[in-house]
Every structure is written in C-alpha cells, then in structure tokens.
N, C-alpha and C positions, 0 to 999 in steps of 0.2 A: 606861580608863574605857569603859563600854558605855552608849550612849543608846539606850533602848528605850521600850516602853510605847504601846499603840495604834500609831498611825503617826506617828513623830516628824517626818517631812517635811511634815506638814500645817501645822506652826507656820510662820508667816511669818518668824519670827526665828531659825529653826534654824541658819542660817549664822552669824549673830552669836553665837549660844550656842556653837557649835563653835569659832568664832575666840576666843572668851573662855577656854574651856577649854583650848584649845591653847596659850594664852599662860602657863598655869600650868606652871612649869619642872618640878615633880615629876611631872607627868603625861606620861608617855612614849608612850602608846598610846591612841588613840580609836577605837572601833568604833560603828557604828550599825546597829541591827537594824531593818530595814524590809521591806515587801513590794515595794519598788522601783517603785511606781506613778508617783511623782513624781521619781524619782532623775534622770532626764534633765534636768528642769527646774532641779534644784538642782545639779547636778554642778559647773558652772563655778564657782559660789560656794563648794562644798566645796573644790575644788582650790585656788582662791585663799586660802582660809582656812588651809589646811595649808601652802601655800608661804609666805604671810605669816608664819606662825609659825616656820618653819624657818630 
C-alpha cells in the first residue's frame, strides 16, 4: 500500500493511520510518498508503528 497525496505527513494522525494499516495481515508492505519536510518529526512514531505491528 502506498500513502500519498499532497503531503501526508501534515496529518496529525498519520502515525495512527500507518499503525492501523500495518495491523491488517493482508497488507505486507507500506510506503509513504513525501517531500520529507516533516519526516524527522514523524520518524520515531513511524518506527514504533512498524515495530509494534511486526
């Protein structure tokens, strides 16, 4: 699954969205298209989301 459209990292709930998607067993791969302006701010939350799901 790819999350894209504008700048997805502007969403305050993007980490929760990724966490929810990663909990779906049929989804094996998640990608986010971003210009990376907010990536440093969100990276810990992303890392926790993927670790929690695995």
